[in-house]
Phi, psi and omega in degrees: 000083191292159176277139177266144176283351190262357180241150171271133178229162182307143162248005166215153178231142159268120189260354183150192358270165180297136185057033173244018186098017180291321184288322179295315182301314177302317175302311184295313186291326180296340180268358177289130186305338183249017184241138168230129172222128184285168159250135008291175180286311192258114177267326176057031194286325186276004177262126191301320191269000180253298188221002178306319184292348180284343170088162186296320181304315178303312178301307182294342177294341181278355185245008186298331185264015184296339179055228182258029186296140179289308184253119177233120189211178170215172185220119178221100178302342177293349186279359179224056177233036178291140354269009177297319177237095188279169169085357195287314180301326177293316178298315174308308184299319187284335177260330190231065184297342180244024187284157180249144184241144176241124180240107177267117180248159188220159169321116199288334176286318175298325176302311183300312181299312184293327173302318174294322174298323185294316181292333174299309184303321180271000185084357187274352179232133175233341186290158172299153183296318179304311183296324186283307192298318192273331188253352180256107185295344178298324180295316186294314185294326175289343178265353180268093192282322176298322178303305179298321177297316182283331169300318172302313187297343175288341185240334180232145187293131181306328173299344181256016175237125181256123174260123180242139171270118190312318180304320178293325177292327178285312188265344181215060197297316194286319182298315184292323176296325175300320178299314176307307183300318184292319180301324189268353181081017182244179186304117189276344186265007176293138176250116177302135176295342185251024186292350181269347183277153173237150191239147176057055181288165186278329184285151180087358182286157186232158180235159186288148175290153183290330174299319180292329182284333179287325177293330178144133172298336180302318184294311183294330190277352183291343177299314185209099183230165177266105164278181185301101173070005180224125168288127183263156178276176186297134178247346180281145171296147188300326178295324181291317178298320175304311183299328189266356187229167172230156175298139173288121185279150175309325186282344173292330188243011178283138180257110176298160180296319183290320176296320172302318176299322182293314173299320171305320182287321179295331184266358185308307187298313186293322180300317184289327171292329178297330188299328179301335181267357186236160184303159183302332187279352179303119183268006183059034180056022176063021182262354173237000000 
């Protein structure tokens, strides 16, 4: 799928990781006067089973209003879920050969826990946390950051990937954003007016009632479902959603010490490999 000279396509992508702060980074970036990022946030174009079949014209249509923006991008955490969603770096390289990539990573166990809570909220997960996180490789692979980075490096020059630690984005936000702005070649001193905000917090989420699932997932999943290539926002009236759901309780998402230790052991090799891609003071979240 070659790139056409007659259309505007992204020159940067936020490729993940899911539940690592990509929504916050997207919201900070899209306000920059030299940046264009479309709504919705997640186009998922380079995932074959989501939107690849829709074609380049469909993808390019989301960037028609980019104007003279220096940095044009989109953010899809599904781009760093290899091998669950294979072939993404290859497709990116074929369409956007000079693209820059931003990869946000987070304490891998906390990312897995947050992804589990998100899956509970959408009705995609019903298993207890221990069973889901230990037995379902999709959670582990999305937290295996070195695995994802090394897979990208096979197709895209490492110098064109910026790796951000989510905790830096939270605790040293303005300095971290300056790194992003410099990486994208835009004004580094610009300060987002929403710089104090955080997006998609885990607290306050709700999950579908068992009775709602019994009636049919189709009803519940209208709140957040995968349409062709685009994650839609809630469509049910709030009072209907309240009736179909219950709060996610702290005990539903509590991670016991045994499970945490087991996940830490599973992640050891990847975290050690990850250190070569980060500054010497990176402590591996004190997991190694």
